[in-house]
N, C-alpha and C positions, 0 to 999 in steps of 0.2 A: 306324516304323507311320502316319505321318498318312492320314490321309485323302483321296485325291484322286477326286472326282465323276468317274464312268462315266454313258459318257451312253448313256438307255437305248435298246432297242433297240424298232422301232413294234409288234412284236407280242409284248412281258415287260413286263411292268406286277412291281417288288418281291413276289419272294416270300416274304418271312420277315412277320412282322406288325408293326406299331410295338412300340416296348420300349415299357409300361406299371405297373402296378402289377398290372394283373393274368397280365401274363405272362409276371412275377416268381411270381405263384401258382401258375400252370398251369404250369413251370417244375420247382418247389420239388415240387409236387404228383406230377410224370410223374417223378420222378427216385427221390418215394420208390413208390409204386406200380410204379416196379422194379423196386425189392428183393423190394418185400412179393409182387408176383405171380410173379415171378421161383423165390421160396420157397413158393409155397404150390404150385406146380403142380408143383414137380416133387416135392417130401415132402411137404405136408398129400393129394393127388388123384392122389399117385402115378404121377407122371408117369414121373418118372424124370429126371434129367443129359440122357441124351440124347436124349432124344423131346421135352422142354424145348426145348430149341437150332435142333432144327430144325424146328417146329409153328412158334417166334416164327420163327427166320428166316427162313420160306417167308412169314410172313405180311409181316415187315419187308418183304424183297422186291419184294408187292405193293403195300405201302403207299407206296414210293421209287418205282417204274415209277409212280402214282398222282399223285403229286406232280412230280417232275418234266416229268411230261404237262399237266399243268395251265399257264394263261402269266400266272396271278396269285396271288397266295393265297389260298388257302381254307379258313379255319379248321379244320375238322373232320379236311380231309387233313393237314394241316401238324401239330394237334396227336395224330392219330392216329397220323404216323408217327418224333413223338417220343418218346411211348408204349415206342412197340415200340423203339426206337434203347433206349427207358431199360431195358429186359426183356434183351435181345442184349446191351448192353453191361452190365449185369452176367454174363451168363451166360459172355461171354469172358474174363472174368476170372474169376470159380467154376475154369473148367473149366482154365484155368493153374494157381488155386492149388493148389483139391481132386486134379483130375485131374492132372496133372502133375507136380507138389508143386515149381512153379518159386515162391522164398520171393515175400512181399510187398513185399517192396522193391525186390527186381528186376525186378518187375512192375509195381512203381510210376517207376521207373526210367526202364524203357527206355520205357512208355506215351509219360512227360513227354517224351523225347529227340521219338516219335514227333511226337506236339504240336508242336514247335516243329521239325522240318522241316517239319510238313503250312503254317503261318504264314510260313514262310520260302519254300518255295516257292510256295503263295499270292500271297503279295505281290509276288514278282520275278514270274510271270506275270501279276500282276493289277493293280498298284502301288495297290491295296485290298485293306482287309479290313474294311469295314467291311458291317454287316446291311442297311444302307437300299441295298446297290448289288445285288444278288442278282437281275440281268438279263438274263444268262446262262446258257445249261446247263453254258458251263465255273465259274461262280461257284456255280453250285446245286452242282452236282459237289464241289466245295474244301468248301465249307461243308458239303454233309451228312456226304464225315470227318471234316472236323471235329467238326463234333458229336457223332460214334461214338468218336472219342477219346475225347473228353471226356468223355464216361460211363463210358467202360471205365477212363480214368488215376480220377475221379472213384470210384470203388466201389477201382480198389485202396487208393490214399491212403487213405478213407476206415475199409478193414478195416485198413491197417497201423496209423488213430492210434489208433483201438477195440479188436484185439487185441490186436498186433505187441504196440505201445507200451506197453499197457494202463488208458488214455485213458481208455475206458468210454464207452457211448450217453449218457450225460447231459453229463457235462464235451465231448464229441464233435463233440454239437448246439451246445456252449455257444461252445467250440472256430470253426465252424468258421461260424456266427452274429456270434460276432464279429470276422472276419476278411471278412466279408463288407457289415459293417457300417460295415467301416472302409473298405472300396473304396467304399462306396456316398457316406461321407463325404467321400475323397478324389476324385472325380469332385462332391460337388457345391461341392466348395476351386476347382472348374479343370482337374482329372484331367484328361488327354489321353478322349474319350468314347469310340473305338473301347476302346484299352489296357485300362481299368477292365469295360468292357464284358464283356470275356474273361476278365479273372480274374472277375470279376462269378459267368459262365455255369460258369466250371471248378468255383468255389468249390462254387454250390449243390446240385452232385454230392457229395460225399460227407458234404454239412449232411442232405439227404436221404436216402439210407442212414443215415445215422446216425439218425435220426429215425425213420427207417422201422424197424430192428431196434430200438429207446428203446419204439416201441409195439407190436413184435410178440411179441420175445422172453419168456423167460416169466420174473420176479419172482424167481425165484432168478437167474438171470444176468443184472439188471441190469436187465430190461425193464421195461414196466407190461403184459407178458399178457395184450393187447389182440387178439392171432394175426392172423397176416398178409389170410383172409379178409374181417373187418371192415376191416382197415385199409384195404384194395385197396377194398374195395365203399364204405364212405366219401367215400376222398379220386379214386373212381372217379367219383362220383357229383356231386361238387363239380366235377374237370374238365370231363365232359358238359356240366352246367349253364353255367358260364363259358364251354369252346366256342360250346355253342345259342347265345346273347347276339350271342358275334362275328359268329359262320353269321349270324345275323338284318340284324344293319348291312351287309355284304356280297353286292353282287352275284355269281349263282353264276357262276362261272366255265366257259369253252369248253375242255370234255373232249376235247382233240383235241388229235397232237401239236403243237412246235411246227416253223421251218421248218433250224431246224439241230442 
């Protein structure tokens, strides 16, 4: 998984943000929002699972079109896409588990295999998995397909740990948080940057999902009972503030199609 830098094209700049503390804060909050917003729309707002999947899927397609058509990283478009992928990724796993009756063991294994296949093909084609080299449309499509798979996998793995294996929300947050901390420590000690990044990225999804359940679920079920609406509103507010700060420090991109 060694990173071989690619030559950037004349018309593209890197399409993803720098990996900073703000990046990880927004990413974790986005994963939590994906869990809470999906639950709020499907249950509290009365949309139902089918309508929620259809509407959020349409919004995601629109956001992906905007993201792919830009020629450089644009914070509000990028993070809107991530939030919507988080919601849709949650819905995909819920459809398999609740709608089709597929066990969390099977869905977790299937998404793990799919993610491994995506990484394999991406590396064979592009010779790099680094997010610092997302400078062509093909690499960006690989990137977003991988991101969607990590969210679906993370939802399945999080539910498997907290529900099927009986870990519970609090222990789930602690377990996945500890794994993220361990991954960070390995990176600080000289671990492979690309490998540790993707491990941490995958782990933030079940961590965020467990955190969302811990905050929203009733106390009788092991949660804190804050509710999906208030948790979603709080986390979305923080995301908007952080993304607005990033947007202010980024030049507005040209919203025109690329030549490729």
